[in-house]
DSSP file (Angstrom, degrees, kcal/mol; ACC not computed):
  #  RESIDUE AA STRUCTURE BP1 BP2  ACC     N-H-->O    O-->H-N    N-H-->O    O-->H-N    TCO  KAPPA ALPHA  PHI   PSI    X-CA   Y-CA   Z-CA
    1    1 A X              0   0    0      0, 0.0     2,-0.4     0, 0.0     0, 0.0   0.000 360.0 360.0 360.0 138.1   37.5   12.1    3.7
    2    2 A X        -     0   0    0      0, 0.0     2,-0.5     0, 0.0     0, 0.0  -0.986 360.0-138.9-126.5 126.8   34.8   11.3    1.3
    3    3 A X        +     0   0    0     -2,-0.4     3,-0.1     1,-0.2     0, 0.0  -0.740  19.5 179.4 -85.8 125.1   32.3    8.3    1.8
    4    4 A X  S    S+     0   0    0     -2,-0.5     2,-0.3     1,-0.3    -1,-0.2   0.875  70.2   1.2 -90.3 -45.1   31.7    6.5   -1.6
    5    5 A X        -     0   0    0      2,-0.0     2,-0.5     0, 0.0    -1,-0.3  -0.978  65.6-139.6-148.9 131.2   29.3    3.8   -0.4
    6    6 A X        -     0   0    0     -2,-0.3     2,-0.4    -3,-0.1    -3,-0.0  -0.787  22.9-172.9 -92.8 130.6   27.8    3.1    3.1
    7    7 A X        -     0   0    0     -2,-0.5     3,-0.2     1,-0.0    -2,-0.0  -0.957  20.9-167.4-122.7 141.9   27.6   -0.6    4.0
    8    8 A X    >   +     0   0    0     -2,-0.4     3,-1.9     1,-0.1    -2,-0.0  -0.318  34.7 142.8-119.1  49.3   26.0   -2.1    7.0
    9    9 A X  T 3   +     0   0    0      1,-0.3    -1,-0.1     3,-0.0     0, 0.0   0.688  69.1  61.6 -63.5 -20.0   27.4   -5.6    6.8
   10   10 A X  T 3  S+     0   0    0     -3,-0.2     2,-0.7     2,-0.1    -1,-0.3   0.591  86.6  87.2 -84.5  -9.8   27.6   -5.8   10.5
   11   11 A X    <   -     0   0    0     -3,-1.9     2,-0.4     0, 0.0    -3,-0.1  -0.806  68.2-155.3 -95.5 117.9   23.8   -5.4   10.9
   12   12 A X        -     0   0    0     -2,-0.7     3,-0.1     1,-0.1    -2,-0.1  -0.769  24.6-111.0 -91.3 134.9   22.0   -8.7   10.7
   13   13 A X        -     0   0    0     -2,-0.4     2,-0.1     1,-0.1    -1,-0.1  -0.249  43.9 -89.7 -56.7 150.5   18.4   -8.6    9.6
   14   14 A X        -     0   0    0      1,-0.1    -1,-0.1    17,-0.0     2,-0.1  -0.413  46.8-111.8 -65.0 136.2   15.8   -9.4   12.3
   15   15 A X        -     0   0    0     -2,-0.1    17,-2.0    -3,-0.1     2,-0.4  -0.401  29.7-156.5 -69.5 143.6   14.9  -13.1   12.4
   16   16 A X  E     -A   31   0A   0     51,-0.5    51,-2.5    15,-0.2     2,-0.3  -0.941   6.7-162.7-120.3 147.9   11.5  -14.2   11.3
   17   17 A X  E     -AB  30  66A   0     13,-3.1    13,-2.3    -2,-0.4     2,-0.4  -0.924  11.2-147.4-128.6 152.4    9.7  -17.4   12.4
   18   18 A X  E     +AB  29  65A   0     47,-2.9    47,-2.9    -2,-0.3     2,-0.3  -0.961  25.7 176.2-116.4 141.1    6.7  -19.3   11.2
   19   19 A X  E     -A   28   0A   0      9,-2.8     9,-2.7    -2,-0.4     2,-0.5  -0.985  25.8-151.8-143.2 150.9    4.5  -21.2   13.6
   20   20 A X  E     -A   27   0A   0     -2,-0.3     7,-0.2     7,-0.2     2,-0.2  -0.993  32.3-120.1-121.9 124.5    1.4  -23.3   13.8
   21   21 A X     >  -     0   0    0      5,-2.7     4,-1.6    -2,-0.5    37,-0.0  -0.427  11.8-151.8 -67.3 128.3   -0.5  -23.2   17.1
   22   22 A X  T  4 S+     0   0    0     -2,-0.2    -1,-0.2     1,-0.2    37,-0.0   0.748  93.8  48.2 -69.9 -23.6   -0.8  -26.6   18.7
   23   23 A X  T  4 S+     0   0    0      3,-0.1    -1,-0.2     1,-0.1    -2,-0.0   0.935 131.1   9.4 -84.5 -51.2   -4.1  -25.6   20.3
   24   24 A X  T  4 S-     0   0    0      2,-0.1    -2,-0.2    33,-0.0    -1,-0.1   0.565  91.4-121.4-110.7 -12.1   -6.1  -24.0   17.5
   25   25 A X     <  +     0   0    0     -4,-1.6     2,-0.2     1,-0.3    -3,-0.1   0.537  54.4 154.9  84.9   5.0   -4.1  -24.8   14.4
   26   26 A X        -     0   0    0     -6,-0.1    -5,-2.7     1,-0.0     2,-0.5  -0.490  33.9-145.9 -68.2 130.5   -3.6  -21.1   13.4
   27   27 A X  E     +A   20   0A   0     -7,-0.2     2,-0.3    -2,-0.2    -7,-0.2  -0.856  30.2 160.7 -98.9 132.8   -0.5  -20.6   11.2
   28   28 A X  E     -A   19   0A   0     -9,-2.7    -9,-2.8    -2,-0.5     2,-0.4  -0.959  32.0-135.4-147.6 163.8    1.2  -17.2   11.7
   29   29 A X  E     +A   18   0A   0     -2,-0.3     2,-0.3   -11,-0.2   -11,-0.2  -0.956  25.6 174.0-122.4 138.6    4.5  -15.4   11.2
   30   30 A X  E     -A   17   0A   0    -13,-2.3   -13,-3.1    -2,-0.4     2,-0.2  -0.965  24.9-121.9-143.2 162.7    6.3  -13.3   13.8
   31   31 A X  E >   -A   16   0A   0     -2,-0.3     3,-1.8   -15,-0.2     4,-0.3  -0.602  33.4-106.5-100.5 163.1    9.6  -11.4   14.2
   32   32 A X  G >  S+     0   0    0    -17,-2.0     3,-1.5     1,-0.3   -16,-0.1   0.797 114.6  65.0 -61.0 -31.3   12.1  -11.9   17.0
   33   33 A X  G 3  S+     0   0    0      1,-0.3    -1,-0.3   -18,-0.2   -19,-0.0   0.671  94.3  62.8 -67.9 -16.4   11.3   -8.6   18.7
   34   34 A X  G <  S+     0   0    0     -3,-1.8     2,-0.3     2,-0.1    -1,-0.3   0.545  79.2 105.0 -85.1  -7.7    7.7  -10.1   19.5
   35   35 A X  S <  S-     0   0    0     -3,-1.5     2,-0.7    -4,-0.3    15,-0.2  -0.552  71.9-134.5 -74.0 133.3    9.2  -12.8   21.6
   36   36 A X  B     -C   49   0B   0     13,-3.2    13,-2.4    -2,-0.3     3,-0.1  -0.807  30.2-129.7 -87.0 117.0    8.7  -12.4   25.3
   37   37 A X        -     0   0    0     -2,-0.7     5,-0.2    11,-0.2     8,-0.1  -0.282  22.7 -99.4 -71.2 154.2   12.1  -13.2   26.8
   38   38 A X        -     0   0    0      3,-0.5     3,-0.3     6,-0.5     6,-0.1  -0.354  28.6-125.9 -65.3 149.9   12.5  -15.7   29.6
   39   39 A X  S    S+     0   0    0      1,-0.2     3,-0.3    -3,-0.1    -1,-0.1   0.791 106.6  53.2 -71.5 -24.9   12.9  -13.9   33.0
   40   40 A X  S    S+     0   0    0      1,-0.3     2,-0.3     2,-0.0    -1,-0.2   0.758 125.2  14.1 -82.7 -25.4   16.1  -15.8   33.8
   41   41 A X    >   -     0   0    0     -3,-0.3     3,-1.2     3,-0.1    -3,-0.5  -0.759  57.7-174.3-153.9  95.9   18.0  -14.9   30.6
   42   42 A X  T 3  S+     0   0    0     -2,-0.3    -1,-0.1    -3,-0.3    -3,-0.1   0.630  85.2  60.9 -71.7 -11.6   16.7  -12.2   28.3
   43   43 A X  T 3  S+     0   0    0      1,-0.1     2,-0.9    -6,-0.1    -1,-0.2   0.574  88.0  75.2 -88.6 -10.2   19.4  -12.9   25.7
   44   44 A X    X   +     0   0    0     -3,-1.2     3,-0.9     1,-0.2    -6,-0.5  -0.816  54.1 175.1-106.8  96.1   18.3  -16.5   25.1
   45   45 A X  G >   +     0   0    0     -2,-0.9     3,-1.6     1,-0.2    16,-0.5   0.632  64.2  83.0 -78.8 -11.5   15.1  -16.2   23.0
   46   46 A X  G 3  S+     0   0    0      1,-0.3    16,-1.0    15,-0.1    -1,-0.2   0.850  98.3  41.4 -60.4 -31.8   14.8  -20.0   22.4
   47   47 A X  G <  S+     0   0    0     -3,-0.9    -1,-0.3    -6,-0.2    -2,-0.2   0.241  96.0 103.6-101.6  14.4   13.0  -20.3   25.8
   48   48 A X  S <  S-     0   0    0     -3,-1.6     2,-0.4   -10,-0.1   -11,-0.2   0.031  70.1-108.2 -76.1-165.1   10.9  -17.2   25.5
   49   49 A X  B     -C   36   0B   0    -13,-2.4   -13,-3.2    11,-0.2     2,-0.4  -0.987  23.2-172.0-133.7 143.2    7.3  -17.1   24.7
   50   50 A X  E     -D   59   0C   0      9,-2.8     9,-2.0    -2,-0.4     2,-0.4  -0.992  19.7-138.9-127.2 138.0    5.1  -16.2   21.7
   51   51 A X  E     -D   58   0C   0     -2,-0.4     2,-0.2     7,-0.2     7,-0.2  -0.779  20.4-113.9-100.4 139.7    1.4  -16.0   21.9
   52   52 A X     >  -     0   0    0      5,-2.6     4,-1.5    -2,-0.4   -25,-0.0  -0.521  22.4-139.2 -63.0 131.1   -1.0  -17.3   19.1
   53   53 A X  T  4 S+     0   0    0     -2,-0.2    -1,-0.1     1,-0.1    -2,-0.0   0.604  96.9  43.5 -69.9 -10.8   -2.7  -14.2   17.7
   54   54 A X  T  4 S+     0   0    0      3,-0.1    -1,-0.1   -28,-0.1    -2,-0.0   0.875 132.1  11.2 -99.1 -54.6   -6.0  -16.1   17.5
   55   55 A X  T  4 S-     0   0    0      2,-0.1    -2,-0.1   -29,-0.0     3,-0.1   0.477  90.3-127.4-106.2  -2.2   -6.4  -18.0   20.8
   56   56 A X     <  +     0   0    0     -4,-1.5     2,-0.2     1,-0.2    -3,-0.1   0.630  51.0 157.5  63.6  17.3   -3.6  -16.5   22.8
   57   57 A X        -     0   0    0     -6,-0.1    -5,-2.6     1,-0.1     2,-0.3  -0.508  38.3-127.1 -67.1 138.3   -2.1  -19.9   23.6
   58   58 A X  E     +D   51   0C   0     -7,-0.2     2,-0.3    -2,-0.2    -7,-0.2  -0.658  34.1 165.4 -93.7 145.9    1.6  -19.5   24.5
   59   59 A X  E     -D   50   0C   0     -9,-2.0    -9,-2.8    -2,-0.3     2,-0.3  -0.968  36.0-104.6-150.0 162.6    4.4  -21.5   23.0
   60   60 A X    >   -     0   0    0     -2,-0.3     3,-2.3   -11,-0.2     4,-0.2  -0.693  25.0-125.7 -93.3 145.2    8.2  -21.4   22.8
   61   61 A X  G >  S+     0   0    0    -16,-0.5     3,-1.5    -2,-0.3   -15,-0.1   0.728 107.4  70.9 -60.6 -19.4   10.0  -20.1   19.6
   62   62 A X  G 3  S+     0   0    0    -16,-1.0    -1,-0.3     1,-0.3     4,-0.1   0.641  92.2  59.3 -72.9  -9.7   12.0  -23.4   19.6
   63   63 A X  G <  S+     0   0    0     -3,-2.3    -1,-0.3   -17,-0.1   -43,-0.2   0.535 101.9  70.4 -85.6  -9.9    8.7  -25.1   18.6
   64   64 A X  S <  S-     0   0    0     -3,-1.5     2,-0.6    -4,-0.2   -45,-0.2  -0.506  89.2-104.3-105.4 169.6    8.5  -22.8   15.5
   65   65 A X  E     -B   18   0A   0    -47,-2.9   -47,-2.9    -2,-0.2     2,-0.5  -0.865  24.7-146.2-101.9 125.3   10.5  -22.7   12.3
   66   66 A X  E     -B   17   0A   0     -2,-0.6     2,-0.4   -49,-0.2   -49,-0.2  -0.778  22.7-126.9 -87.0 128.2   13.1  -19.9   11.9
   67   67 A X        -     0   0    0    -51,-2.5   -51,-0.5    -2,-0.5     3,-0.1  -0.630  22.4-173.0 -82.3 126.5   13.4  -18.8    8.3
   68   68 A X  S    S+     0   0    0     -2,-0.4     2,-0.3     1,-0.1    -1,-0.2   0.635  72.8   7.6 -90.0 -17.1   16.8  -18.8    6.9
   69   69 A X  S  > S-     0   0    0      1,-0.1     4,-1.3     0, 0.0     3,-0.2  -0.959  78.3-101.6-152.4 170.1   15.7  -17.2    3.6
   70   70 A X  H  > S+     0   0    0     -2,-0.3     4,-2.6     1,-0.2     5,-0.2   0.799 117.9  62.8 -65.5 -29.0   12.8  -15.5    1.9
   71   71 A X  H  > S+     0   0    0      1,-0.2     4,-2.3     2,-0.2    -1,-0.2   0.911 101.4  49.5 -64.2 -40.7   12.2  -18.7    0.0
   72   72 A X  H  > S+     0   0    0      2,-0.2     4,-2.1     1,-0.2    -1,-0.2   0.883 111.0  50.5 -64.9 -36.9   11.5  -20.6    3.2
   73   73 A X  H  X S+     0   0    0     -4,-1.3     4,-2.3     2,-0.2    -2,-0.2   0.942 111.4  47.6 -64.1 -48.6    9.1  -17.9    4.3
   74   74 A X  H  X S+     0   0    0     -4,-2.6     4,-2.5     1,-0.2    -2,-0.2   0.872 110.6  52.0 -61.1 -38.1    7.3  -18.1    0.9
   75   75 A X  H  X S+     0   0    0     -4,-2.3     4,-2.4     2,-0.2    -1,-0.2   0.895 109.0  50.5 -67.1 -39.9    7.1  -21.8    1.1
   76   76 A X  H  X S+     0   0    0     -4,-2.1     4,-1.9     2,-0.2    -2,-0.2   0.918 111.7  48.1 -57.5 -46.8    5.6  -21.6    4.6
   77   77 A X  H  X S+     0   0    0     -4,-2.3     4,-1.0     1,-0.2    -2,-0.2   0.924 112.5  47.8 -60.9 -45.4    3.0  -19.2    3.4
   78   78 A X  H >X S+     0   0    0     -4,-2.5     4,-0.6     1,-0.2     3,-0.6   0.912 111.2  51.9 -60.8 -42.5    2.1  -21.4    0.4
   79   79 A X  H 3< S+     0   0    0     -4,-2.4     3,-0.3     1,-0.2    -1,-0.2   0.877 115.3  40.4 -66.2 -36.4    1.8  -24.5    2.5
   80   80 A X  H 3< S+     0   0    0     -4,-1.9    -1,-0.2     1,-0.2    -2,-0.2   0.449 111.6  54.0 -95.4  -3.0   -0.6  -22.9    5.0
   81   81 A X  H << S+     0   0    0     -4,-1.0    -1,-0.2    -3,-0.6    -2,-0.2   0.372  78.0 118.3-110.6   6.5   -2.7  -20.9    2.6
   82   82 A X  S  < S-     0   0    0     -4,-0.6     2,-0.3    -3,-0.3    -3,-0.0  -0.408  74.6-106.0 -64.9 144.9   -3.7  -23.8    0.3
   83   83 A X              0   0    0      1,-0.1    -1,-0.1    -2,-0.1    -2,-0.1  -0.560 360.0 360.0 -71.4 134.4   -7.4  -24.7    0.2
   84   84 A X              0   0    0     -2,-0.3    -1,-0.1    -3,-0.0    -2,-0.0   0.441 360.0 360.0 -91.4 360.0   -8.1  -27.8    2.1
């Protein structure tokens, strides 16, 4: 047997999220593996916790935006890096 091309179509890329801290207003991006899962169901990340990297305030990932594409991520970055 000879492998001509290896494909990993069954592997989904890790989800990324964009969030704005409700306490300090810091905008940040994080990956799914950074979410602290809830103690009652480690498979349900919607109710986990993510901490703001600036003020360490905790929030749930369902309060953040999950990026469906690279374009959404770029738009989030542009929106939050504009000079005010």
